[in-house]
C-alpha positions in Angstrom: -8.1 1.0 -24.9 -10.4 -1.8 -23.9 -14.1 -1.2 -24.0 -14.0 -2.1 -20.3 -13.3 1.1 -18.3 -11.4 0.6 -15.0 -13.0 2.7 -12.3 -10.2 4.1 -10.0 -10.5 3.9 -6.2 -10.9 7.2 -4.3 -7.6 9.2 -4.6 -5.7 9.1 -1.4 -2.0 10.0 -0.7 -0.5 6.7 0.3 3.3 7.1 0.2 3.7 5.9 3.8 1.4 3.7 5.8 2.4 3.5 9.5 1.6 0.5 11.6 0.6 1.3 15.2 -0.3 -1.4 17.8 -3.7 -0.6 19.4 -2.4 -2.0 22.7 0.0 1.0 23.1 -1.7 4.2 23.9 1.5 6.3 23.8 2.2 5.0 20.2 -1.4 5.9 19.2 -0.8 9.5 20.4 2.5 9.8 18.6 1.0 8.4 15.4 -1.7 11.1 15.4 1.0 13.7 15.4 3.3 12.0 12.9 4.0 12.5 9.2 2.6 9.3 7.7 0.0 9.7 5.0 -2.0 6.7 6.3 -2.0 5.3 9.8 -3.3 1.8 10.4 -4.2 1.0 14.0 -3.5 -2.6 14.5 -5.6 -5.2 16.3 -3.9 -8.2 14.7 -0.3 -9.3 14.7 1.1 -6.5 16.9 -1.4 -7.3 19.7 -1.1 -10.3 22.0 -4.3 -12.4 22.4 -4.9 -11.4 26.0 -4.7 -7.7 24.9 -7.1 -7.8 22.0 -10.2 -6.5 23.8 -8.3 -3.7 25.5 -6.6 -2.7 22.3 -10.0 -2.4 20.7 -11.2 -0.1 23.5 -7.9 1.9 23.2 -8.5 2.5 19.5 -12.1 3.5 19.9 -11.1 6.0 22.6 -8.2 7.3 20.5 -10.5 7.8 17.5 -12.7 10.0 19.6 -10.1 11.8 21.7 -7.1 12.4 19.4 -6.9 14.8 16.5 -6.5 12.7 13.3 -7.1 15.6 10.9 -4.8 15.5 7.9 -4.5 11.7 8.3 -6.2 8.8 6.6 -7.0 6.3 9.4 -7.3 2.6 8.8 -8.0 -0.3 11.2 -6.4 -3.7 10.8 -8.8 -6.2 12.1 -8.0 -9.8 13.0 -8.3 -12.5 10.4 -11.6 -14.1 9.4 -10.3 -17.4 10.8 -10.3 -16.0 14.4 -13.1 -15.3 16.8 -11.9 -11.7 17.2 -12.7 -10.6 13.7 -16.5 -10.1 14.0 -16.2 -8.1 17.2 -13.4 -5.9 15.8 -15.7 -4.9 12.9 -18.9 -4.6 15.0 -17.3 -2.6 17.9 -15.2 -0.3 15.8 -17.8 0.4 13.2 -20.7 0.9 15.7 -18.7 3.0 18.1 -16.4 4.9 15.7 -17.3 4.0 12.2 -17.8 7.6 11.2 -14.2 8.4 12.3 -12.3 5.9 10.2 -11.6 5.8 6.5 -10.5 2.2 5.9 -10.6 -1.3 7.2 -7.5 -3.4 6.5 -8.3 -7.1 5.9 -5.4 -9.4 6.7 -4.6 -12.7 5.0 -7.3 -12.1 2.4 -7.6 -15.5 0.7 -10.7 -15.5 -1.4 -13.3 -13.0 -2.7 -15.7 -14.4 -0.2 -13.6 -13.0 2.6 -14.1 -9.5 1.3 -17.8 -10.2 0.8 -18.2 -11.2 4.4 -16.7 -8.0 5.8 -18.6 -5.9 3.2 -21.9 -7.4 4.4 -21.1 -6.5 8.1 -20.0 -2.9 7.2 -23.0 -2.3 4.9 -25.5 -3.4 7.6 -23.8 -1.3 10.4 -23.5 1.8 8.2 -27.2 1.5 7.3 -28.3 0.9 11.0 -26.2 3.8 12.3 -27.0 6.2 9.4 -23.4 6.9 8.5 -23.0 9.2 5.5 -19.4 8.1 4.8 -18.7 4.6 3.4 -15.6 2.9 4.8 -13.1 1.6 2.2 -11.1 -1.7 2.3 -7.4 -2.5 2.2 -6.5 -6.1 1.6 -3.2 -7.7 2.6 -2.0 -10.4 0.2 0.1 -12.6 2.4 -0.7 -16.2 1.7 -0.3 -18.6 -1.2 -4.1 -18.8 -1.3 -4.4 -15.0 -1.5 -1.9 -14.7 -4.3 -3.6 -17.4 -6.2 -6.9 -15.5 -5.9 -5.5 -12.0 -6.0 -7.4 -10.9 -9.1 -10.7 -12.1 -7.7 -10.0 -10.4 -4.3 -9.1 -7.1 -6.0 -12.5 -7.1 -7.8 -14.6 -8.4 -4.8 -16.1 -5.1 -3.6 -16.7 -1.5 -4.6 -15.2 -0.6 -1.2 -11.8 -1.9 -2.3 -9.0 0.7 -2.4 -5.6 -1.0 -2.1 -3.7 -4.3 -2.1 -0.7 -4.7 0.2 2.1 -7.3 0.1 2.5 -9.0 3.5 6.0 -10.4 2.9 6.5 -12.3 6.2 3.4 -14.3 6.3 3.7 -14.8 2.5 7.2 -16.3 3.1 5.8 -18.6 5.7 2.8 -19.6 3.6 5.0 -20.5 0.6 7.6 -22.1 2.8 10.3 -19.8 1.5 13.7 -20.4 3.1 14.1 -17.1 4.9 13.5 -15.6 8.3 13.9 -12.0 7.2 10.9 -9.6 6.9 11.4 -8.3 3.4 14.7 -7.4 1.7 17.1 -9.6 -0.3 18.6 -12.9 0.6 22.2 -13.8 0.1 21.3 -17.2 -1.3 19.0 -15.7 -4.0 21.8 -15.0 -6.5 23.0 -15.6 -10.1 26.5 -16.9 -10.4 28.1 -15.9 -13.6 30.4 -18.0 -15.8 34.0 -17.5 -15.1 35.8 -14.7 -16.9 39.2 -14.9 -18.6 40.8 -14.8 -15.1 38.6 -17.4 -13.7 36.6 -14.9 -11.6 32.9 -15.6 -11.1 30.5 -12.7 -10.0 27.5 -13.1 -7.7 24.6 -10.9 -8.6 21.9 -10.6 -5.9 18.3 -10.8 -7.0 15.0 -9.7 -5.5 13.2 -12.8 -4.3 9.9 -10.8 -3.9 9.9 -9.4 -7.5 7.3 -11.9 -8.9 4.9 -11.5 -5.9 4.9 -7.8 -5.9 4.6 -7.5 -9.7 1.7 -9.9 -9.8 -0.1 -7.9 -7.0 0.5 -4.7 -8.8 -1.1 -6.0 -12.0 -4.2 -7.1 -10.0 -4.4 -3.8 -8.2 -4.1 -1.6 -11.3 -6.4 -3.8 -13.4 -9.1 -3.0 -10.8 -8.3 0.7 -10.2 -6.6 0.0 -6.8 -3.5 1.3 -5.1 -0.6 -1.1 -4.8 1.4 -0.8 -1.5 4.6 -2.7 -0.5 4.5 -4.1 3.0 7.0 -4.2 5.9 10.8 -4.1 6.0 11.8 -5.7 9.3 15.3 -4.3 10.0 14.3 -0.9 11.4 18.0 0.0 11.8 18.8 -0.5 8.1 17.6 2.7 6.5 19.5 2.1 3.3 18.0 -1.4 3.0 14.5 0.0 3.5 15.1 2.7 0.9 16.4 0.2 -1.6 13.3 -2.1 -1.1 11.0 1.0 -1.4 12.7 2.0 -4.7 12.3 -1.5 -6.1 8.6 -1.5 -5.2 8.2 2.0 -6.7 9.8 0.9 -10.0 7.4 -2.1 -10.2 4.3 0.2 -9.7 3.7 0.5 -6.0 2.9 4.0 -4.8 3.7 3.5 -1.1 5.2 1.3 1.6 4.5 0.3 5.2 6.5 1.9 8.0 6.7 -0.3 11.0 8.8 2.3 12.8 8.4 6.1 12.8 12.0 6.4 11.4 10.8 4.8 8.1 8.0 7.2 7.5 10.0 10.1 6.1 12.0 7.7 3.8 8.8 6.4 2.3 7.5 9.8 1.8 10.6 10.8 0.0 11.0 7.7 -2.2 7.3 7.8 -3.3 7.3 11.6 -4.0 8.3 12.7 -7.5 11.7 14.5 -7.5 12.0 18.0 -8.8 13.9 16.7 -11.8 11.3 14.1 -12.6 8.5 16.7 -12.3 10.3 19.1 -14.6 10.7 16.4 -17.2 7.0 15.4 -16.8 5.8 19.0 -17.3 8.1 19.4 -20.3 6.6 16.3 -21.8 3.1 17.7 -21.4 4.0 21.0 -23.0 5.8 19.3 -25.9 2.9 17.0 -26.5 0.4 19.9 -26.4 2.5 21.7 -29.1 2.6 18.5 -31.1 -1.1 18.1 -30.9 -1.6 21.7 -32.3 0.6 20.7 -35.2 -1.2 17.5 -35.9 1.6 15.3 -34.6 1.2 12.2 -32.5 4.8 11.8 -31.5 7.8 14.1 -31.2 11.3 14.1 -29.7 12.3 15.8 -26.5 15.9 16.0 -25.5 16.6 13.3 -28.2 14.0 10.9 -26.9 10.8 9.8 -28.5 7.6 10.8 -26.7 4.0 10.1 -27.7 0.5 9.7 -26.3 1.7 7.1 -23.8 4.2 9.6 -22.5 1.4 12.0 -21.5 -0.1 9.3 -19.3 3.2 8.6 -17.6 3.8 12.3 -17.1 0.3 12.9 -15.7 0.8 10.3 -13.0 3.8 12.3 -11.6 2.1 15.6 -11.9 -1.1 14.4 -10.2 1.0 12.9 -7.3 2.8 16.2 -6.8 -0.6 18.0 -6.7 -1.8 15.5 -4.1 1.2 16.1 -2.0 0.9 19.9 -2.3 -2.8 19.7 -1.3 -2.0 17.6 1.7 0.5 20.2 2.9 -2.1 22.8 2.6 
């Protein structure tokens, strides 16, 4: 291991993160009663410009009036390039800062963006005497943000997670697609012809590089890595497939832009009983190996060693978090 020790962000269950527009009071009420691990109340893209002020008021009232127990609550503020941003931070933090857990910073482009919001929150928390410090979630959704993703991830002690904002990222990089997440039929590999002259088309994941790079930046700084939205709310299989790809790359959760996606995310990012049984068997086998002075052994015909313990512990700890959340 490096002499530099990575300090992990506060442990939060983050399998599903539901987006809820602050302009819709009925949706706010439903979200408080739903199954999402984290709910982010949105002041940005889901709210029209002429509704920004009312949405802010709706969220403040909902934070005071609704029961959010068992939920982690985040607020997605407007971008730093808008005149809504400072008022989002000031009003929410001053009037309900002790009732939220996280602030989501959209289109994070540089470390200075995070520093600016950190300064505002620090001053408000000191002035109001809050005991709880709000954490930060950053959406990486521009070419600038991806270029500076490592600096953004390390910009504040408040940082907890990085999120991949696929739609704005596609626009920023001028990718030739209008989908919000998921595969593209033009992003394929065409094989050479076989003996019968047949050529196969193998679809690829055009978001693989971006998500993988974000995951590295997140994990290198002790943060959670979260995959963003999947736009086709009627395509449950497509959503599940994208979530599985993100999970394999190291994400521990995914956005749900519709309530129907919440349970799928919770399922995909929860360890299966089979995986848990294997993980626990690895821990037992390695404990026995340790007693016998061995650093590696075989289990079911496969080599396991010290690294296997770390992999197994991730699954077991996640299962413990889920059990704790269920009470």
